[in-house]
Phi, psi and omega in degrees: 000142178292149178291146174293144181296148176291150171298162180292130176281122181277134177234120181236145180238144169222150172254152175213143181255131178244141182246135180279138175297319177231116177307143184253124178252128173237186185295338183264355179144190185239139177238128178249332178202159175217156173251115185256168182245129178257119181254132178236125178247125184239136177194142177056032179076010181242140181240124176256142184246146173214163182226142171238126176246136183291148175202165180220121176228120178058235181264023183236063177289134179234093182277166177303316182295316179298317179299311180302310183299320182293321179292317180297324181290325183272344185305315181302325178288322182289328184293347177278352183254166174260148181304337179284346182272058189291327179295317179292322179294319180298322178298318178298315181295319180293319180294326180283344179054047179285159181303147185299326180293322177295317178298321180298317181296316180293314180298318179296318179298321178295320177294319178299317178301315182298315180295321178293322177297320180277349183060040178222145171294150184299318182301326180284324176300325179275000177072030184269163187250111180302328182293346180272002182284128182284161174300151179270142174270153173241151196256135172249113181285169177301132186199176170288163178305316181290322176297321178294320177302316181296320180294322176298316180298322178300315180294319181296329176285332184281320186202172177281096187278122177259330182221139176242129174258121184251124178278123176240192187093032181302132177302339179280357174108175186287339176295320176295321176300314183297317181296320179294318181294322176299319179296319178297314181295322178295323181284331182226080185288342187267312184300147175291149182243141161220164191235141175234116181267353180048039178070024186271001181246156166270176185298316182298313179296319181297320179297317178295314185294326181299322178288321177298316181295320179298318179296334180269002176085015177294139185283319179198168179238136183253135176040064180291329182247157181297153172304136182101350180250040183294331177296320176291330179297328176298316179295320179295319180301322182296327185259344188285133174280355182247149171297146179246127174254150176244146178238284182300339180275002184216114179259310187228180181298332180295336180278340194290316181304321178288327181291332185302334181279347184236006182209165178253355181194165180232147174261114180265125177237142182301318184290326177286316188288326184100017174127179183291328179299310180286327177301319178295319177298319180297320179300311183292322179294316180299316179297320179296333179268005177077024183259152171276168188227133169233155174251136178229183184208168171252231176267055185277147174276185178296339180295305182291320182292322177293328178296307181293332179298338178300335179260005188301328178300345181266000183254153177274325183223147180235130175232062183248061188249000187301321182291338179288343181258014180260141178266351186215044179295123181281000185234151170239138178206265181296157180233159183263136177208113176052050176079004178242152171253125188238144173287156179268189184258011179284155183292156181068226176286335184076031184252136177232168176286144177262181179296334182289340182294337179290000000 
């Protein structure tokens, strides 16, 4: 006998605006707040949550409005499926070519639903080891030397900082970058440093800066050249004394084999990859290509960061600090302990509403 059809899977959207305690400046501009999309998938009395945060890289702007519209357009097709039919749902999402942030929110919500159905946290369902989670880095945006010093002090008062990620690529040039980085190191002599230029250097500047950074004890440099200049990145890799990670140059697992010739690692972000399903593929592909792995974020709340944190035991470096800089995060999930951000033992993502949600 044929199986009875599944009840309709409910998909609901809400938007929420989060404000940064300290606006973040990178080589492409400054962000003080964003309006993100909260996706809720309901079936069998269980509700799974996901988040999409807007971002723009190259020719792929993903605004809040575009994300909302794409989810609403695809919802009627998805509602014919059950949350457990993830392979069929992924095929629908891929064929519709919806923005990666929208796909990430839906995929994350499906995973949250699955974990809640099984009454297990995702990291435990995947058999991962919480003790293998690396310390989280906290970010110092482009600033004056004194402004950077103050931001370092703010972070040191907030938590036990083990790693600092310093944004460089100052429009005023690499001398301004060097002065700011020296100020950060003087203010925080102990934490490990790494640098993210967000594609703000040309090849000549990047070559100079890699040697300067190596002399200062920086562990690696992220996205030194703009997206689209991967051929020059090959030349930089040959001369650089530091490992090079790519962010804007790598969205999904399909990008990784080509990236392996010009970098030593990839930055996996939930919004770029399109969700936990693809993030897992990226991890395995990167390892097969001999690359290291870091996790990053955009203006994500604790919902998205706690989601990606479920895979954190598989990463070498973590940069999931965006929610720590929010004054009105509507979600609670991961917790801080001795310089690390750890997932909890609640089922699914382990995310609940915070006091700000009211």
